[in-house]
C-alpha positions, 0 to 999 in steps of 0.5 A, spaced: 207 064 830 213 063 835 217 067 829 211 073 828 212 074 836 219 075 835 218 080 830 212 084 833 217 084 840 223 087 836 218 092 832 215 094 839 222 095 842 225 099 836 219 104 836 220 105 844 227 106 843 225 111 837 220 115 841 224 115 847 229 118 843 224 123 839 222 125 846 229 127 849 231 131 843 227 137 845 230 137 851 237 137 849 236 142 844 233 146 850 238 145 855 244 148 850 240 154 850 243 161 847 249 162 845 252 168 849 257 173 847 262 178 850 263 184 846 267 190 847 267 197 843 273 202 843 268 207 845 266 211 852 259 209 855 257 216 853 259 217 846 254 216 841 259 210 838 258 206 843 249 207 842 251 205 835 255 199 838 249 197 842 244 198 836 248 192 832 248 188 838 240 189 839 239 188 832 243 181 831 239 179 838 233 180 835 234 177 828 236 171 831 230 171 836 235 170 842 239 165 839 244 169 840 246 174 845 251 179 845 253 183 851 256 190 849 261 193 854 264 200 853 272 201 852 276 199 858 272 195 861 276 188 859 282 191 854 284 198 852 281 201 847 287 200 842 287 192 844 281 190 842 284 186 835 289 182 840 283 180 845 278 178 839 284 175 836 285 171 842 279 169 844 278 174 851 273 177 847 268 174 843 268 181 838 268 188 838 266 194 835 271 200 833 275 202 827 280 200 823 285 205 824 286 203 831 289 197 829 294 202 825 300 199 828 299 192 826 299 194 819 299 200 816 294 198 810 288 198 814 288 205 814 286 204 807 279 203 810 277 210 811 284 214 814 284 218 808 280 223 802 278 216 799 280 218 792 274 223 792 269 216 794 265 217 800 264 213 805 258 209 802 262 208 796 268 205 800 263 200 803 261 199 796 268 198 794 269 193 799 263 189 798 263 189 791 270 191 788 275 186 792 276 190 798 273 184 802 278 179 800 284 184 801 282 185 808 282 178 809 288 176 806 291 183 810 289 180 817 291 173 815 298 176 814 298 179 821 296 172 824 289 175 826 284 170 827 278 174 826 272 176 821 272 183 820 266 186 818 266 194 815 259 197 816 256 204 818 259 209 814 261 216 817 260 222 814 266 227 813 270 229 819 271 235 821 279 238 821 278 239 829 278 243 835 283 249 835 284 255 840 283 259 835 281 259 827 287 256 822 287 260 815 292 257 812 297 250 812 302 254 816 298 254 822 298 247 823 306 247 823 308 246 831 301 245 833 301 239 838 295 235 835 291 229 836 289 224 830 290 217 829 292 212 822 294 215 816 292 222 818 298 221 823 303 222 818 299 226 813 299 232 820 306 230 821 307 232 814 304 239 815 309 240 821 304 238 826 306 234 833 302 228 833 299 224 838 295 218 838 289 218 843 283 214 844 276 218 844 276 217 851 282 221 853 282 227 848 279 232 852 283 232 858 289 232 855 286 238 851 284 241 858 291 239 861 295 243 855 298 236 853 294 238 846 293 244 842 288 242 837 284 235 836 280 232 832 275 225 834 268 225 829 262 229 829 258 233 833 254 229 837 261 225 839 265 231 840 259 234 845 258 228 849 266 227 850 266 235 852 270 238 847 266 245 847 269 245 855 276 246 852 275 249 846 269 254 842 272 253 835 271 248 831 274 247 823 269 243 819 270 239 813 277 235 812 280 230 807 284 226 813 278 222 814 273 223 809 271 216 808 271 212 814 266 207 817 265 203 823 269 195 824 266 189 827 270 184 830 268 177 831 273 171 834 274 167 828 274 161 831 267 163 835 264 165 829 266 159 824 263 154 830 256 158 829 250 155 825 250 156 818 243 159 818 246 164 824 252 167 820 247 168 815 243 172 819 249 176 822 251 178 815 245 181 813 244 184 819 250 187 819 248 191 813 241 193 815 245 195 822 250 199 817 244 203 814 240 204 820 247 207 823 247 212 817 240 214 818 241 215 826 248 219 824 243 224 820 238 225 826 243 226 832 249 229 828 244 235 826 241 236 832 248 236 836 251 241 830 245 246 832 245 246 839 253 247 839 252 253 835 247 255 839 251 254 846 257 258 843 261 254 838 264 257 832 264 253 826 269 255 820 270 252 814 277 249 813 280 253 807 281 250 801 289 251 801 289 247 807 284 241 804 289 242 797 296 241 802 293 235 805 291 232 798 299 233 796 301 230 803 297 224 803 299 222 796 307 223 798 305 218 804 301 213 801 307 213 795 312 211 800 308 206 804 306 203 798 314 202 796 315 200 803 309 195 803 306 191 797 300 189 800 299 197 801 300 197 794 295 192 792 290 195 796 291 202 794 291 200 786 285 196 787 281 202 791 284 207 785 281 203 779 274 202 783 274 210 785 276 212 778 270 208 775 265 210 781 266 217 782 266 219 775 259 216 775 257 220 781 260 227 779 257 226 772 250 224 775 249 227 782 246 233 782 250 238 787 245 240 792 248 246 794 243 250 789 237 247 792 239 248 799 240 256 798 234 256 794 230 253 800 235 256 806 239 262 803 237 269 804 231 269 799 229 262 802 223 259 798 221 256 804 219 262 807 214 263 802 211 255 802 
């Protein structure tokens, strides 16, 4: 009987401890609260690019059910736009929203993720190479080679960027010679090869530099950004179409230490949310860019197609630039060859398969537009 009482006492004591532990567990979990992270974009708050960064954070916050809360600050809030990679790598920031060409000074091969003609690929095709053609692994290798403690997620395919804003239309390649011009990434080398004096400036500094005469011409990205940044205040001539940044995408950087420390489920949500944000950004860009393009034209901006002679010259100079860099940089050459192999297959399929939509555009909206009869 004594033995039975002792066993019963032990059982009740154990049950009480288990119950207490069970009651305490939710309290501990609740006390931990959501994970808070501070990001910075490389864009002024008035630029649609910063809006894209806020959209990205909101999608992550929503899809994690509030378990992760990302705050996004504009360029310069913590570090300059070109200082984002170092800040995220060192943990000064938990993450950031920008473009890889802003780190061009760290490793020139980063420019191959968007600063150039893309070997006939558009930005969405370049992202396909990144995910399925070996680009992701090469980018990890690249960042490791420069000691960057980051997780990089390219997303958000951009449309072809304009040649830029000028004092007067440019008709031939020689018109670029001697111009004080703003661009970034490997486009610096391309425009220098075409005779321009290049100054790499972040987006928020371009218009003031043009206004003060420090630049004769400049490119940034798209109708919405250019309008918000004030390009129409310093120029009324915009040259459309260029190969200098034909296939660029955004990049979200995460502190590797912070990202790896998150629960596996949260990391999976982030990866999938990034792809969802990528498509949403592309849809929003079509809507907003087209509206701002129309309003810029109505406001007196004159748009011109970049002459084919300039486009052809860009390709020729770009070939010389990448050949030289591949000879100097083994990783650059490895990435270049990977892109070329993927592009040859993917663009052959695209060119043979996708119908040219110009005929349909002319049919519905040209001089004898069918849309008027529908």
